[in-house]
N, C-alpha and C positions, 0 to 999 in steps of 0.2 A: 541606772537609777533602779532601785529595790521596789517591787510592787506592794503596795498597800494592802491588798487582799490576796488570798489564796483559796482556789476551788478544790474542794476535797471530796472525793467520791466515796460513800460510806456504805457499809452494809453488803457490799459487792458478793462477800463471800457464802453470803446466805441465799442469793438468787431469788429474791422476794418477789411475789406476784402482786403484793399489796403492801402498803405501809400505813402507820398510825401516827397523826400528828396531835399535839395538844400544846397548850401554853404552859409554860414554866412559871411557877408563882403567880403573880399579878399580870404577867405580860399580856398584851393584846395583840394576836396574832391575825393576820389578813391573809387568807387563802384564796388564790385565783385558779380556777379551773377552767379553761376556755374562755366563753364571755361571762362565766358566772364568778362573782366576788362575794365571799362570806368573811364575815367579821367573827371571829370565834370568841366566846367568852370562856368558859371554864371547860367546855365539852371537848371530846376527843372527835377526830374527823378521820375516817379512812380514805387514802388516797391509792388510785389504781390507774391514773392516767396522767397526761402531761398536766403538772401544776407548779405553781410557784406560792412561796409563803415569806412572809417578810412583816415587819412591824409597820405602821402608817407611813405612806408616802415611800415605801421601798427600805425603810430602814431595817438595820439589823435589829434582831428581836431573839429574847430567850424562848426556846421551845422544847420540847420533847418529841423524839422521833423514836419508833419501834418497829421492829419486825414481829407482828402480832407472834406470841408463843415463844420467841427465839432470843431478842435482844432489845434493849431499850436504853437510849441515851440522851442527855441534856447537851444542847449546843447553843451557841450565841452567834447569830450570822443570819443568813437568808438561805431558802431552800428552794431547788427546782428539781422535779421529778420528771423522769424521761420513761415513756412506755416504749420498750423494745421486744416485740413478740409476745411472749407469756411472762416476761420480766418487767419489772419497773426498777429504774435506776434512780439513786438519789445523790444529788451534789449540794453539798454546804459549801457556800461561800463565806469566809469569815475573815476578819482582820489578821494580817501576819502575826502581829503580836499575840492574839489569840490563840493563834495556831502554834506558836512557838512554847506559850505556857502550857497548854493542853499537852504538846509532845513532850516536855520536860516532866510534867506530871506521871505521863504514862511509861516514858522509856527509862528515867533515872533509876538508879539503884535505891532500893528503901533506905532511909536514913543517911542519905549522901550528904556530904559536908557541902558548904556554902560555895566555895571556890569550884567544886566539881559541877554543882547545878547551874553555875552561871557559865562555864565551860559549855556545858551541854545546852544550853539556851544559846550561845554564839553559834554552836555546830550545827543544831537544828535550823536556825535561822539562815546560817550560810546555805546549807541542803535546799530549804525551801526557796530560796531566792536566786539559785544559780541556774536552774532549768527547771522542766517539768518532765514527768515520767509517763504520762497518761496523754491519749489524743483529745478524749473529748472532757478532761477536767486535768488539773494540775498534778495531784496526786492521790492516791488512796489512803484509807486509814489502817492498813496493815503492816506488816514487817516488810513487805515487798518494798514501801517506800519508808515512812515512819509510822509507828503506832501512835494513834492520837484518839481520845475520848473525850469525856466531859471537860468542860474548862475547870481549873482549880479556882478556889477562892481567893480574893485578893490577897488574903492574910496567909496563904499558904506559902512554904518555902519556893515551890515551883513558881508561883506568880511573882515572887519577889526577885527572883533570880531573872525572869523573861524582863521584869521592869528595870533591874538594876543594869543591864545590858541592853537596852532597848535600841534598835539601830545598828548595832555591832554586829560585822561580819568578818571572816576570813578571807584575804585576798591573795591571790598568786599571780604575778606579772599583770596587775591591775584588775584582775578578773575575780568575780566573787568564786570561791571554793565550794565545789558540790561534797560538800565534807561527809564521808563515811565514818561510820562508827560501829562498834559491836560491844556486847557485853563483856566479853573475854577475848582475849588475843592469842593465848598459848605461849606467849613469853617473848616473841619476835615478831613485829609487824613487817611484813613484806613489802618492797616498793611494786608498784604497778608496772606490768610489763609495757615496754615502749610502745607496742603497737597498738596499746588501749589508751595512750595519752595523745590527744589532738593538740593543735597550736593554741597555747595558753593555758590548757588544762593542767591542775595539779597532778604531779607523777606519783605521789605517795613515795617518800623514802623509807628504807628499813629503819625501824625504830625498836630499840630493845625497850620492854616492858619489865620492871623488876618484880612488880607484883605477881604478874602470871609466872614468871620464871620461878618465884618462890613458891606459888601455889598451883604445881600443874595437876589437872584433870585429864581423865582419860579420853572424855568427848570435847577436848578443845578444838576450835576450829581449824581445818587445814588450811594451807597457804594458797590453795586454788580456789576455796570458796568464797568467791568475792561477794559482797565487799567486806566480808567478815575478818579478814586479816588484813585490813589496811584502815589508817585513819586512828581515831580514839578508841582506847580500850577503856570501857566505863568504870570496870573494878579498878583498873591501874590507876585512871585519873582520879577516883575517889581516895585511894591510898595515898596519892601524892597531895592531895588536898588536905589529908589529915595529919601529913608531915608538914603543914604550913606553908606549901605551895601557893602561889597566886594563881588567879585564873589565868592570866596571860603567859605565866610560866609554863602551866600545864599544855596550853596549846600549842605553844612553841615547841615543846618537847614531841607533841604527838604529830605536829604538823610543821616540820622544819621549813624554813625558807618562806613561810606565810607571812602575811602583815595584818595586824588587827585594827581595823579603821570603824 
């Protein structure tokens, strides 16, 4: 069964010692720190200890989180902060589909075709559904896992791609594939060495990518740079989409032997 929500660790690269939270738009944010409960109006609040933030009754809410002077982002979900030593860690729990749309908006090439965006949504959803990469939360917001930032507007192409493919994932031997992908592959995607493949895990077959073969670059990823040489090539997938390949055909090309469910 695919989880309905995913916990994303955010802003970890900045090692913040404090954070600031404020409502997004007209949202009503409830912040709890210890035994204190504060209903936020339009004002900003600094967080430097263990706290939670949500809408009324723990519901997801639109809020803006920032590391003062460094980064500021809008999220839709709930927040937990954990103080560890001098640093404070932020974990945003959001719906899986919000995470998928946010990832497509952040990861897909600019101007990507509809079929490529839908393929990206399915690949990102599969990756988020197959496993977790961190001990204290499921994934981070960097390319170590998948880049994720503000949720796109419902009218955006990224949100439409997530909505059109809602619930769809790639399976291999009945298990969801932790689908790797990268911006550019260099022309030939490599199989994953046998020692890295567990029982039921997807082995990543060798796949020729016509786009990257036609458009070589000096800094193309090397075959041993996991996971950048396995799975879907985003530029190659977009090229195929612009040749009128369907979403299902693109996925079958880059993930041979998988099943779209």
